Backbone as JSON, one array per atom type, in Angstrom:
{
  "sequence": "MLPIEYFEVECEEATGGELYQKIAGVVLLDHDLIRVIAKLHIFIDPTVPLFVAVGITKRLPGPVQVRDVGDVNAQEGRITISIAHETHLAPLLTLLWDKFGKERVDQPDRFTIILHGVDLDAGSLMELPVIDPSEALYKDLIYALQVIQPEGFKVRRQFYGDGKFWFVASENTICEDIMPLIREKFARMGETL",
  "N": [[93.55, 85.23, 86.38], [93.04, 86.17, 89.73], [93.93, 84.55, 92.84], [91.53, 84.77, 94.51], [88.53, 84.2, 96.17], [86.18, 85.59, 95.4], [86.04, 88.21, 93.17], [85.27, 91.19, 91.87], [84.75, 93.95, 89.69], [82.58, 96.53, 89.46], [81.18, 98.57, 87.13], [79.62, 101.04, 85.13], [80.75, 101.78, 82.76], [82.17, 99.67, 80.59], [84.82, 99.37, 79.62], [86.26, 100.95, 81.44], [85.74, 99.51, 83.79], [87.07, 97.09, 83.24], [89.71, 98.01, 83.1], [90.06, 98.95, 85.73], [89.81, 96.54, 87.07], [92.16, 95.28, 86.31], [94.05, 97.13, 87.34], [93.46, 97.01, 90.1], [94.07, 94.3, 90.59], [96.86, 94.24, 90.08], [97.81, 96.07, 92.02], [96.99, 94.79, 94.41], [98.52, 92.45, 94.24], [101.12, 93.58, 94.24], [101.19, 94.68, 96.81], [101.08, 92.47, 98.33], [98.63, 91.45, 99.23], [96.92, 89.56, 98.32], [97.06, 87.14, 99.59], [95.58, 87.48, 101.89], [93.01, 88.41, 101.38], [89.76, 87.31, 100.91], [87.35, 87.86, 99.59], [86.38, 90.44, 97.32], [84.73, 93.3, 96.29], [84.38, 95.85, 94.05], [82.99, 98.95, 93.37], [82.37, 101.4, 91.01], [81.27, 104.56, 90.22], [81.4, 106.85, 87.93], [79.83, 109.07, 87.4], [78.82, 110.18, 89.76], [80.88, 111.55, 91.46], [81.92, 108.26, 92.61], [83.57, 105.82, 94.57], [83.57, 102.61, 95.76], [84.66, 100.07, 97.83], [84.31, 96.84, 99.03], [84.9, 94.12, 101.24], [86.06, 90.83, 102.34], [88.25, 89.42, 104.63], [90.6, 86.7, 104.8], [90.97, 84.18, 107.37], [92.94, 85.4, 109.92], [96.13, 85.22, 111.63], [96.2, 85.21, 115.23], [96.87, 87.69, 117.83], [100.35, 88.29, 118.54], [101.89, 86.99, 121.31], [103.77, 87.43, 124.39], [104.73, 84.88, 125.03], [105.14, 83.82, 122.5], [107.37, 85.08, 121.61], [109.48, 84.56, 123.35], [110.9, 82.63, 126.14], [109.71, 82.69, 129.5], [110.94, 83.22, 132.7], [110.43, 83.25, 136.04], [111.96, 84.51, 138.91], [112.97, 85.13, 142.28], [112.17, 88.39, 142.86], [112.73, 89.16, 140.25], [112.09, 88.88, 136.71], [112.98, 86.94, 133.97], [113.24, 87.12, 130.52], [113.89, 85.06, 127.94], [114.84, 85.53, 124.78], [113.6, 84.06, 121.89], [112.78, 84.53, 119.32], [113.69, 87.13, 117.45], [112.23, 88.79, 115.85], [110.02, 90.23, 116.85], [111.12, 91.74, 118.85], [111.6, 94.55, 119.22], [108.89, 95.69, 119.39], [108.15, 94.29, 121.71], [109.92, 95.26, 123.69], [109.08, 97.96, 123.74], [106.44, 97.61, 124.65], [106.97, 96.55, 127.24], [108.41, 98.68, 128.42], [106.46, 100.7, 128.37], [104.51, 99.55, 130.02], [105.81, 98.89, 132.46], [107.83, 100.74, 132.92], [110.94, 102.22, 131.96], [113.02, 102.07, 133.77], [112.75, 99.67, 135.08], [113.27, 97.71, 133.29], [115.73, 95.82, 131.87], [118.17, 95.11, 129.38], [120.55, 93.09, 128.96], [121.79, 91.71, 126.88], [121.14, 90.9, 123.41], [119.43, 88.74, 123.46], [118.21, 88.56, 125.89], [115.98, 89.78, 128.35], [115.47, 91.48, 131.32], [113.28, 91.93, 133.97], [112.81, 93.97, 136.73], [111.52, 94.12, 140.02], [108.8, 93.85, 139.35], [105.37, 93.49, 139.62], [103.97, 90.93, 138.74], [102.97, 87.75, 137.64], [104.71, 85.0, 136.0], [103.05, 83.55, 134.24], [100.95, 85.35, 133.61], [102.43, 87.35, 132.38], [103.32, 86.01, 130.11], [101.02, 85.9, 128.61], [100.56, 88.46, 127.67], [99.74, 90.59, 124.96], [101.87, 91.33, 122.26], [102.03, 92.33, 119.6], [99.48, 92.95, 117.12], [98.78, 91.39, 114.25], [96.65, 92.03, 112.55], [96.27, 94.77, 112.7], [98.38, 95.94, 111.23], [97.75, 94.84, 108.78], [95.29, 96.08, 108.24], [96.11, 98.76, 107.85], [97.78, 98.43, 105.59], [95.9, 97.48, 103.76], [94.05, 99.62, 103.54], [95.79, 101.55, 102.5], [96.41, 100.35, 100.01], [93.87, 100.39, 98.8], [93.56, 103.13, 98.56], [95.45, 103.61, 96.62], [94.31, 102.26, 94.5], [91.85, 103.59, 94.1], [90.2, 106.16, 92.1], [92.13, 108.89, 90.81], [92.38, 111.91, 92.62], [90.27, 111.57, 94.35], [89.59, 112.56, 97.33], [87.97, 112.66, 99.57], [87.15, 110.49, 102.07], [85.92, 107.47, 103.62], [86.11, 104.77, 105.92], [86.16, 101.34, 107.09], [87.1, 98.64, 109.21], [86.81, 95.47, 110.56], [86.17, 92.46, 112.39], [86.92, 90.76, 110.28], [85.84, 91.93, 108.03], [85.69, 94.58, 105.65], [85.27, 97.95, 104.47], [85.52, 100.62, 102.11], [85.14, 103.88, 101.1], [85.27, 106.4, 98.68], [85.44, 109.71, 97.24], [85.24, 112.61, 95.07], [83.65, 114.54, 95.97], [81.54, 115.56, 98.75], [80.65, 112.84, 100.77], [77.58, 111.2, 100.91], [75.57, 111.02, 103.87], [74.05, 108.74, 104.19], [75.29, 106.31, 103.23], [75.49, 103.67, 103.89], [73.37, 101.8, 103.04], [74.11, 101.31, 100.35], [76.65, 100.18, 100.7], [75.94, 97.85, 102.13], [74.45, 96.61, 100.14], [76.47, 96.0, 98.28], [77.98, 94.18, 99.75], [76.07, 92.16, 99.86], [76.0, 91.39, 97.19], [78.24, 89.84, 97.11], [77.42, 87.74, 98.52], [77.4, 88.09, 101.25], [76.82, 89.55, 104.53], [76.69, 92.67, 106.24]],
  "CA": [[92.63, 85.4, 87.48], [93.68, 86.18, 91.04], [93.44, 83.5, 93.75], [90.57, 85.3, 95.46], [87.28, 83.47, 95.98], [85.26, 86.46, 94.67], [86.68, 89.49, 92.84], [84.52, 91.83, 90.79], [84.71, 95.41, 89.6], [81.29, 96.91, 88.88], [81.24, 99.92, 86.57], [78.76, 101.14, 83.95], [81.64, 101.84, 81.59], [82.8, 98.35, 80.53], [86.27, 99.51, 79.47], [86.77, 101.44, 82.72], [85.67, 98.41, 84.73], [88.16, 96.15, 82.93], [90.97, 98.64, 83.5], [90.15, 98.96, 87.19], [90.04, 95.16, 87.51], [93.61, 95.06, 86.14], [94.76, 97.99, 88.3], [93.27, 96.44, 91.44], [94.83, 93.06, 90.65], [98.29, 94.54, 90.18], [98.06, 96.7, 93.32], [96.87, 93.77, 95.45], [99.71, 91.6, 94.13], [102.29, 94.36, 94.66], [101.14, 94.9, 98.25], [101.02, 91.13, 98.94], [97.35, 91.34, 99.93], [96.18, 88.43, 97.75], [97.06, 86.04, 100.56], [94.7, 87.75, 103.03], [91.67, 88.81, 100.95], [88.94, 86.2, 100.41], [86.36, 88.41, 98.65], [86.5, 91.87, 97.11], [83.81, 93.88, 95.3], [84.65, 97.28, 93.85], [81.94, 99.63, 92.62], [82.79, 102.73, 90.59], [80.27, 105.34, 89.48], [82.08, 108.1, 87.58], [78.89, 110.2, 87.29], [78.54, 110.79, 91.07], [81.71, 110.34, 91.34], [81.96, 107.47, 93.82], [84.35, 104.58, 94.57], [83.24, 101.81, 96.94], [85.28, 98.74, 97.86], [83.92, 96.07, 100.21], [85.55, 92.83, 101.17], [86.19, 89.9, 103.44], [89.61, 88.88, 104.74], [90.74, 85.32, 105.25], [91.28, 84.08, 108.79], [94.28, 85.91, 110.21], [96.66, 84.74, 112.91], [95.87, 86.06, 116.38], [97.96, 88.55, 118.32], [101.6, 87.67, 119.0], [102.01, 87.18, 122.75], [105.13, 87.3, 124.91], [105.09, 83.46, 124.92], [105.55, 83.55, 121.12], [108.65, 85.76, 121.39], [110.53, 83.93, 124.15], [110.55, 81.92, 127.36], [109.65, 83.54, 130.68], [111.38, 82.55, 133.92], [110.28, 84.13, 137.21], [112.78, 84.22, 140.08], [112.69, 86.07, 143.36], [112.49, 89.79, 142.6], [112.96, 89.5, 138.85], [111.59, 87.99, 135.67], [113.88, 86.92, 132.83], [112.65, 86.68, 129.25], [114.91, 84.6, 127.0], [114.29, 85.79, 123.44], [113.79, 82.98, 120.92], [112.5, 85.1, 118.0], [113.97, 88.57, 117.51], [111.35, 89.52, 114.94], [109.13, 91.12, 117.59], [111.83, 92.25, 120.02], [111.36, 96.0, 119.39], [107.58, 95.95, 119.99], [108.13, 93.74, 123.06], [110.58, 96.24, 124.57], [108.19, 99.11, 123.86], [105.35, 97.18, 125.52], [107.46, 96.43, 128.61], [108.73, 100.04, 128.89], [105.19, 101.4, 128.61], [103.77, 98.91, 131.1], [106.54, 98.82, 133.73], [108.81, 101.83, 133.02], [112.28, 101.86, 131.47], [113.93, 101.81, 134.89], [112.56, 98.29, 135.54], [113.53, 96.81, 132.17], [117.13, 95.77, 131.44], [118.46, 94.21, 128.27], [121.99, 92.91, 128.99], [122.21, 91.31, 125.53], [119.99, 90.92, 122.5], [118.59, 87.58, 123.68], [117.75, 88.54, 127.28], [115.36, 90.95, 128.96], [115.25, 91.23, 132.74], [112.36, 92.86, 134.62], [113.09, 94.07, 138.16], [110.48, 94.7, 140.86], [107.54, 93.86, 138.62], [104.35, 92.72, 140.33], [103.23, 90.17, 137.73], [103.5, 86.39, 137.59], [105.21, 84.6, 134.68], [101.92, 83.15, 133.4], [100.26, 86.55, 133.13], [103.34, 88.03, 131.46], [103.36, 85.25, 128.85], [99.77, 86.14, 127.88], [100.47, 89.84, 127.18], [99.88, 90.72, 123.51], [102.97, 92.19, 121.82], [101.51, 93.01, 118.4], [98.33, 92.34, 116.48], [99.02, 91.48, 112.8], [95.52, 92.6, 111.82], [96.42, 96.23, 112.65], [99.23, 96.24, 110.09], [96.99, 94.47, 107.59], [94.31, 97.14, 108.0], [96.83, 99.92, 107.28], [98.19, 98.06, 104.23], [94.7, 97.36, 102.96], [93.55, 100.97, 103.25], [96.75, 102.19, 101.58], [96.22, 99.76, 98.68], [92.62, 100.9, 98.24], [93.81, 104.52, 98.17], [96.19, 103.55, 95.36], [93.38, 101.78, 93.48], [90.79, 104.57, 93.86], [90.51, 107.15, 91.07], [92.94, 110.06, 91.17], [91.64, 113.09, 93.05], [89.23, 111.25, 95.33], [90.22, 112.89, 98.61], [87.01, 112.49, 100.66], [87.14, 109.04, 102.29], [85.45, 106.83, 104.85], [86.54, 103.38, 105.9], [85.87, 100.5, 108.26], [87.65, 97.29, 109.22], [86.54, 94.77, 111.81], [85.6, 91.12, 112.29], [87.22, 90.16, 108.99], [85.15, 92.63, 106.94], [86.15, 95.96, 105.47], [84.73, 98.75, 103.38], [86.24, 101.85, 101.83], [84.38, 104.74, 100.19], [86.0, 107.62, 98.33], [84.79, 110.56, 96.26], [85.75, 113.97, 94.94], [82.67, 115.39, 96.64], [81.09, 115.1, 100.06], [79.99, 111.54, 100.73], [76.29, 111.33, 101.59], [75.53, 110.4, 105.18], [73.35, 107.47, 104.14], [76.04, 105.46, 102.31], [75.44, 102.28, 104.36], [72.58, 100.89, 102.2], [74.91, 100.94, 99.18], [77.7, 99.27, 101.18], [75.28, 96.57, 102.42], [74.1, 96.02, 98.84], [77.69, 95.44, 97.67], [78.28, 92.95, 100.51], [75.08, 91.18, 99.44], [76.42, 90.89, 95.87], [79.26, 88.81, 97.35], [76.81, 86.7, 99.35], [77.77, 88.38, 102.63], [76.07, 90.61, 105.19], [77.52, 93.55, 107.09]],
  "C": [[93.37, 85.31, 88.81], [93.12, 85.08, 91.93], [92.57, 84.05, 94.88], [89.24, 84.62, 95.14], [86.28, 84.28, 95.15], [85.99, 87.78, 94.44], [85.96, 90.08, 91.64], [84.67, 93.34, 90.87], [83.44, 95.75, 88.83], [81.37, 98.37, 88.43], [80.38, 99.95, 85.32], [79.57, 101.23, 82.67], [82.45, 100.55, 81.55], [84.33, 98.46, 80.45], [86.91, 99.99, 80.77], [86.78, 100.34, 83.77], [86.79, 97.41, 84.51], [89.51, 96.73, 83.35], [91.14, 98.65, 85.02], [90.34, 97.56, 87.76], [91.54, 94.85, 87.4], [94.41, 95.86, 87.15], [94.67, 97.39, 89.7], [94.08, 95.15, 91.6], [96.31, 93.3, 90.83], [98.63, 95.14, 91.56], [97.99, 95.66, 94.45], [98.06, 92.8, 95.43], [100.95, 92.33, 94.65], [102.34, 94.55, 96.17], [100.98, 93.59, 99.03], [99.74, 90.95, 99.76], [96.48, 90.19, 99.4], [96.05, 87.31, 98.77], [96.07, 86.25, 101.7], [93.28, 88.16, 102.64], [90.94, 87.6, 100.38], [87.97, 86.7, 99.34], [86.56, 89.92, 98.55], [85.52, 92.29, 96.01], [84.09, 95.37, 95.25], [83.55, 97.83, 92.95], [82.44, 101.03, 92.28], [81.66, 103.38, 89.8], [80.9, 106.69, 89.16], [81.14, 109.3, 87.49], [78.68, 110.89, 88.64], [79.66, 111.75, 91.48], [81.83, 109.62, 92.69], [82.75, 106.19, 93.59], [84.03, 103.86, 95.87], [83.94, 100.46, 96.79], [84.82, 98.06, 99.15], [84.58, 94.7, 100.09], [85.58, 92.07, 102.46], [87.65, 89.44, 103.46], [89.55, 87.42, 105.16], [91.06, 85.33, 106.73], [92.75, 84.48, 109.0], [94.8, 85.3, 111.5], [96.31, 85.72, 114.02], [97.05, 86.91, 116.79], [99.17, 87.72, 118.75], [101.74, 88.01, 120.47], [103.48, 87.03, 123.16], [105.6, 85.86, 124.78], [105.59, 83.1, 123.52], [106.93, 84.13, 120.81], [109.78, 85.08, 122.16], [109.98, 83.21, 125.37], [110.62, 82.86, 128.55], [110.01, 82.7, 131.91], [111.31, 83.53, 135.08], [111.16, 83.62, 138.34], [112.47, 85.28, 141.11], [113.14, 87.48, 142.98], [112.74, 90.15, 141.15], [112.36, 88.44, 137.92], [112.54, 88.09, 134.49], [113.13, 86.39, 131.61], [113.82, 86.33, 128.33], [114.31, 84.66, 125.6], [114.63, 84.63, 122.5], [113.64, 83.51, 119.49], [112.65, 86.62, 118.07], [113.02, 89.42, 116.68], [110.52, 90.56, 115.67], [109.79, 91.71, 118.83], [111.55, 93.73, 120.26], [109.97, 96.28, 119.95], [107.47, 95.41, 121.41], [108.77, 94.72, 124.04], [109.69, 97.46, 124.79], [107.02, 98.79, 124.8], [105.8, 97.15, 126.98], [107.8, 97.8, 129.2], [107.45, 100.8, 129.25], [104.47, 100.86, 129.84], [104.46, 99.02, 132.45], [107.53, 99.97, 133.95], [110.19, 101.34, 132.62], [113.23, 101.48, 132.6], [113.82, 100.37, 135.41], [112.88, 97.25, 134.46], [115.0, 96.93, 131.77], [117.25, 94.79, 130.29], [119.97, 94.04, 128.2], [122.57, 92.44, 127.66], [120.96, 91.17, 124.67], [119.04, 89.74, 122.69], [118.0, 87.51, 125.09], [117.13, 89.87, 127.69], [115.09, 90.58, 130.42], [114.36, 92.34, 133.29], [112.62, 92.81, 136.12], [111.9, 94.69, 138.88], [109.14, 94.81, 140.19], [106.55, 92.95, 139.35], [103.45, 92.01, 139.32], [103.83, 88.77, 137.7], [103.87, 86.04, 136.15], [104.07, 84.24, 133.73], [101.18, 84.34, 132.8], [101.12, 87.31, 132.11], [103.35, 87.33, 130.11], [102.14, 85.52, 127.99], [99.67, 87.55, 127.29], [100.63, 89.88, 125.66], [100.99, 91.73, 123.16], [102.54, 93.0, 120.61], [100.3, 92.26, 117.89], [98.51, 92.49, 114.97], [97.88, 92.12, 112.03], [95.6, 94.13, 111.74], [97.27, 96.65, 111.45], [98.51, 95.93, 108.79], [96.0, 95.57, 107.23], [94.97, 98.35, 107.34], [97.26, 99.63, 105.84], [97.01, 98.01, 103.29], [94.15, 98.74, 102.58], [94.49, 101.7, 102.29], [96.56, 101.65, 100.16], [94.94, 100.27, 98.03], [92.75, 102.37, 97.84], [94.58, 104.58, 96.85], [95.24, 103.16, 94.22], [92.33, 102.83, 93.13], [91.18, 105.56, 92.76], [91.3, 108.35, 91.63], [92.03, 111.22, 91.56], [90.53, 112.82, 94.04], [89.83, 111.41, 96.73], [89.29, 112.72, 99.82], [86.82, 110.99, 100.85], [86.48, 108.68, 103.61], [85.86, 105.37, 104.76], [86.18, 102.68, 107.19], [86.58, 99.17, 108.08], [87.35, 96.68, 110.57], [85.87, 93.43, 111.55], [85.78, 90.51, 110.91], [86.53, 90.8, 107.81], [85.7, 94.05, 106.85], [85.34, 96.63, 104.37], [85.49, 100.06, 103.31], [85.44, 102.62, 100.8], [85.19, 105.99, 99.94], [85.25, 108.37, 97.24], [85.55, 111.87, 96.14], [84.9, 114.92, 95.76], [82.38, 114.86, 98.04], [80.35, 113.78, 99.89], [78.69, 111.65, 101.52], [76.3, 110.52, 102.89], [74.94, 109.0, 105.14], [74.0, 106.54, 103.1], [75.91, 103.97, 102.66], [74.54, 101.36, 103.54], [73.34, 100.43, 100.96], [76.01, 99.94, 99.58], [77.1, 97.9, 101.48], [74.9, 95.84, 101.13], [75.31, 95.36, 98.18], [78.15, 94.2, 98.42], [77.34, 91.84, 100.07], [75.44, 90.59, 98.07], [77.48, 89.8, 95.99], [78.69, 87.65, 98.16], [77.12, 86.86, 100.82], [76.84, 89.44, 103.21], [77.05, 91.43, 106.02], [76.81, 93.76, 108.4]]
}
């Protein structure tokens, strides 16, 4: 059993449901998503055909801010960022280039970034978000659900927000009124959408 609070695959074909439970478990383990999913309900109806996955994620860390990457020191006419954690250096540079322009951002070595002529105080700079881990999680989660879904299901809809997600896939056009089914599957987990 996976360390997920709630994990069920609902399918009228018992053997198919058991196989999809195993497939989903392996895919979630392979994509290291077990650590972030609290609840997952998968519904498969091969007669329609329709695949629906709804779930709840565990509490995720907030966005990584400049303060998490390094120390900020404002001096007359320039701001120096001393890098403490290189993990997010590339996204930090991209953020600074986009916000202030490449001509105002110097990197004399891999542990130092200097901003010239920037009209921003050190406190405000420290609060700027560099990356949001939930964005990468969402992409990984959708990719994993695409791997889990039945082969040939190319028509898809998806949603992720406020720690909840849903994913619907089919071979055919998905009916416009799919939300009652999605809400029903959340209710099966004891949740509301």
